[in-house]
SEZALUM-819319 format. One record per residue (C-alpha): residue number from 0; residue in three letters; z, x, y. Coordinates in steps of 0.02 Angstrom, whole numbers, plus 50000, padded with zeros to 5 digits. Each point is the difference from the previous one (the first is absolute). Layout:
residues N
 num residuo    c3    c1    c2
 NUM     ALA     Z     X     Y
...
This chain:
residues 275
 num residuo    c3    c1    c2
   0     MET 49685 49806 49336
   1     SER 49801 50061 49998
   2     ASN 49950 50177 49976
   3     THR 49959 50058 50187
   4     LEU 50173 49909 50061
   5     GLU 50077 50105 49872
   6     ILE 49904 50164 50050
   7     MET 50066 49958 50181
   8     SER 50191 49960 49950
   9     SER 49994 50168 49891
  10     LEU 49951 50092 50181
  11     ALA 50118 49917 50120
  12     ARG 50140 50050 49880
  13     GLU 49925 50168 50002
  14     ALA 49973 50002 50192
  15     GLY 50179 49944 50029
  16     ASP 50082 50140 49895
  17     ALA 49912 50113 50148
  18     ILE 50053 49903 50137
  19     LEU 50181 50001 49926
  20     ALA 49987 50198 49960
  21     ILE 49968 50033 50201
  22     TYR 50112 49852 50036
  23     GLY 50123 50138 49916
  24     GLU 49972 50112 50111
  25     ASP 50069 50054 50202
  26     ASP 49806 50053 50060
  27     PHE 49866 49831 49988
  28     GLY 49874 50124 50088
  29     ILE 49972 49839 50137
  30     GLU 49847 50022 50113
  31     THR 49922 49846 50104
  32     LYS 49820 49953 49976
  33     ASP 49886 49933 50142
  34     ASP 50082 49819 50001
  35     ALA 50177 50070 50016
  36     SER 50046 49929 49836
  37     PRO 50104 50148 49911
  38     LEU 49938 50080 49840
  39     THR 50118 50107 49868
  40     ARG 49958 50108 49844
  41     ALA 50046 49854 49901
  42     ASP 49851 49902 50075
  43     LEU 49916 50148 49939
  44     ALA 50046 50028 49855
  45     ALA 49970 49809 49935
  46     HIS 49846 49984 50087
  47     LYS 49927 50162 49888
  48     ILE 50090 49908 49818
  49     LEU 49905 49841 50020
  50     VAL 49835 50031 50085
  51     ASN 49988 50140 49870
  52     GLY 50062 49896 49845
  53     LEU 49923 49831 50060
  54     THR 49801 50104 50021
  55     ALA 50054 50102 49820
  56     ALA 50042 49813 49914
  57     LEU 49880 49919 50081
  58     PRO 49862 50085 50090
  59     GLU 49876 49859 50027
  60     ILE 50111 49933 50110
  61     PRO 50048 50070 50178
  62     VAL 50142 50024 50084
  63     LEU 50058 49972 50176
  64     SER 50187 50075 50070
  65     GLU 50058 49989 50144
  66     GLU 50007 50207 49965
  67     SER 49835 50001 49974
  68     GLY 49880 50098 50122
  69     GLY 49813 50009 50045
  70     ILE 49938 49831 49907
  71     THR 49915 49871 50151
  72     TRP 49975 49829 50001
  73     ALA 49806 50039 49953
  74     GLN 50062 50048 49848
  75     ARG 50142 49884 49950
  76     ARG 49892 49852 50049
  77     SER 49885 49991 49843
  78     TRP 50172 50004 49900
  79     GLN 50018 49808 49909
  80     THR 50128 50104 49876
  81     TYR 50127 50132 50060
  82     PHE 50201 50044 49981
  83     LEU 50054 50010 50180
  84     VAL 50187 50079 50014
  85     ASP 50139 50045 50084
  86     PRO 50086 50152 49947
  87     LEU 50152 49949 50082
  88     ASP 50015 49872 50089
  89     GLY 50150 50006 50146
  90     THR 50026 50185 50026
  91     LYS 50106 49967 50135
  92     GLU 50131 49937 49877
  93     PHE 49969 50126 49866
  94     ILE 50049 50126 50160
  95     SER 50140 49904 50042
  96     ARG 50068 49987 49827
  97     ASN 50022 49822 49996
  98     GLY 49895 49980 49839
  99     GLU 49893 49874 50027
 100     PHE 49837 50062 49986
 101     THR 49881 49980 49840
 102     VAL 49835 50075 49937
 103     ASN 49867 49865 50015
 104     ILE 49840 49979 49886
 105     ALA 49872 49860 49993
 106     LEU 49805 49986 49944
 107     ILE 49903 49895 50103
 108     GLU 49884 49916 49945
 109     ASN 49845 49923 50132
 110     GLY 50132 49993 50119
 111     VAL 50139 49916 49891
 112     PRO 50152 50089 49929
 113     VAL 49999 49951 49828
 114     GLN 50135 50134 49924
 115     GLY 50145 50105 50092
 116     VAL 50142 50066 49966
 117     VAL 50145 50039 50122
 118     TYR 50123 50120 49942
 119     VAL 50185 50036 50078
 120     PRO 50027 50196 49947
 121     VAL 50185 49976 50040
 122     LYS 50033 49848 49887
 123     ASP 49868 50042 49904
 124     VAL 49982 49809 49994
 125     LEU 49795 49979 49985
 126     TYR 49899 49829 50057
 127     ALA 49826 49966 49926
 128     GLY 49877 49874 50044
 129     ASP 49850 49936 49901
 130     GLN 49898 49847 50091
 131     THR 49873 50011 49858
 132     ALA 50129 49958 49866
 133     GLY 50133 49894 50144
 134     LEU 50128 50114 49933
 135     ALA 50131 50085 50096
 136     THR 50161 50116 49953
 137     VAL 50158 50090 50030
 138     THR 50037 50141 49888
 139     ARG 50209 50066 50045
 140     GLU 50092 50097 49910
 141     GLY 49866 50014 49847
 142     THR 49988 49778 49995
 143     THR 49849 49918 50053
 144     GLU 50019 49815 50069
 145     VAL 49862 49887 50061
 146     ILE 50027 49949 50187
 147     ARG 49938 49879 50109
 148     ALA 50002 49951 50175
 149     ARG 50092 49837 50043
 150     LYS 49990 49833 50086
 151     VAL 50070 49967 50177
 152     ASP 50141 49898 49968
 153     THR 50052 49910 50171
 154     SER 50172 49965 49953
 155     ARG 50033 50201 50014
 156     PRO 49975 50121 50128
 157     LEU 49820 50088 50025
 158     THR 50036 50146 49912
 159     LEU 49885 50135 50134
 160     VAL 49973 50184 49964
 161     ALA 49935 50119 50149
 162     SER 49970 50166 50019
 163     ARG 50138 50126 50049
 164     ARG 49908 50076 50132
 165     HIS 49879 49919 50069
 166     GLY 50094 49827 50094
 167     SER 49884 49925 50144
 168     GLU 49969 49878 50106
 169     ALA 49907 49935 49864
 170     LEU 50099 49973 49894
 171     GLN 50133 49916 50111
 172     ALA 49880 49863 50056
 173     CYS 49971 49962 49805
 174     LEU 50184 49995 49984
 175     ASP 50026 49881 50135
 176     VAL 49856 49903 49912
 177     LEU 50111 49997 49836
 178     ASN 50139 49945 50083
 179     GLN 49931 49852 50058
 180     HIS 49958 49949 49824
 181     PHE 50116 50067 49899
 182     ALA 50183 49997 50002
 183     GLU 50055 50152 49973
 184     LEU 49937 50178 49975
 185     ASP 50052 50127 49872
 186     THR 49933 50189 50087
 187     THR 49975 50155 49894
 188     ASN 49941 50167 50069
 189     MET 49933 50107 49889
 190     GLY 49853 50155 49992
 191     SER 49841 50032 49917
 192     SER 49914 49860 49877
 193     LEU 50156 49961 49914
 194     LYS 49989 49833 50154
 195     LEU 49858 49921 49905
 196     CYS 50068 50038 49833
 197     LEU 50161 49914 50024
 198     VAL 49893 49844 50056
 199     ALA 49898 50032 49826
 200     GLU 50169 49998 49909
 201     GLY 50066 49847 50071
 202     ARG 50111 50060 50106
 203     ALA 49943 49957 50162
 204     ASP 49905 49892 50038
 205     LEU 49903 50063 50158
 206     TYR 49937 50174 50089
 207     PRO 49915 49991 50151
 208     ARG 49937 50167 50071
 209     LEU 49938 49993 50155
 210     ALA 49987 50189 50044
 211     PRO 49858 50111 49918
 212     THR 49975 50059 49833
 213     SER 49851 50078 49904
 214     GLU 49928 49923 49848
 215     TRP 50064 50132 49887
 216     ASP 50173 49942 50062
 217     THR 49970 49821 49930
 218     ALA 49869 49999 49873
 219     ALA 50106 50059 49842
 220     ALA 50143 49887 50050
 221     GLN 49886 49832 50048
 222     ALA 49953 50023 49810
 223     VAL 50145 49982 49926
 224     VAL 50063 49837 50132
 225     GLU 49823 49907 49954
 226     ALA 50032 50031 49824
 227     ALA 50156 49934 50016
 228     GLY 49939 49864 50066
 229     GLY 50029 50047 50205
 230     ARG 49871 50021 50115
 231     VAL 49975 50139 50148
 232     VAL 49905 49944 50142
 233     ASP 49921 50005 50183
 234     ALA 50097 49911 50165
 235     ALA 49853 49840 49939
 236     LEU 50068 50027 49839
 237     ASN 49858 50083 49915
 238     THR 50023 50082 49860
 239     LEU 50007 50190 50025
 240     ARG 49823 50098 49921
 241     TYR 49970 50204 50000
 242     ASN 49853 50103 50071
 243     THR 49931 49885 50098
 244     LYS 49971 50120 50139
 245     GLU 49989 50173 50095
 246     ASP 50209 49997 50046
 247     ILE 50130 49987 49865
 248     LEU 50127 49911 50114
 249     ASN 50039 49816 49933
 250     PRO 50019 49855 50135
 251     PHE 50180 49934 50026
 252     PHE 50042 49911 49798
 253     TYR 50155 49870 49928
 254     VAL 50048 50028 49839
 255     LEU 50010 49831 49909
 256     GLY 50117 49954 49858
 257     ASP 49952 49848 49983
 258     PRO 49815 49984 50054
 259     GLU 49983 49784 49971
 260     PHE 50165 49982 50144
 261     SER 49927 49928 50177
 262     TRP 49983 50174 50064
 263     LEU 49844 49965 50113
 264     GLU 50100 49852 50088
 265     ILE 50121 50145 50058
 266     LEU 49956 50184 49994
 267     GLY 49840 49924 50061
 268     THR 50084 49958 50167
 269     VAL 50082 50177 50012
 270     GLU 49903 50082 50190
 271     ILE 50014 50185 49948
 272     PRO 50025 50107 50153
 273     ARG 49832 50130 50012
 274     PRO 50029 50166 50058
């Protein structure tokens, strides 16, 4: 593991500890942001640890966090290398106390998430991906194992992972198409970036995300997925890239465990309804 990835991993665990301290309390200090999404004391505590820690360790690399304020497109458009952070991905899951939330840190270089860590505080599970080394790992109970995305096997059900909270007309359109090509679909619903990690770990074949997300929601897990041999692509099956435009919204996307499979023939026929 590179020194930068070690720093990211250590800080993710530290932020996770701060989140769990608040998770055990009765009052999360819930507020509502301008986009109507919730904000808790845990989001802010993790944000402070990550931004301060990354800045202290690697001051030459700027940091963009979901909870950062005042960083404009004019400032960041020239960033070739930067950290992209979601201090608490899955705030609604945190509030619901279902454990499906993560700490996400990505290192972006020229639009590519070259390194990423996704930490699951409740389970003390850490996913790490280094695209430059082509290596993805998961650490559980003190043991680190290499993980790889799996090949599609048409003799078994296609395993899908979907958002717990974002079912949609577009997702149903996708499922209708998949049902025409696969004898059986096995679908699991889950919150936060854990869905991408299931694909990276070879426990799912496909994650269609046909609902809004922001760049900090996906970057760290994309690094893990692609280091494990998968890909994260838009509806035209072009790989997602970062910091290429003023807004930080992602296009709708698919997480593919087996990018060599004939996905374009199948997913290219999905008619995604527009609002």
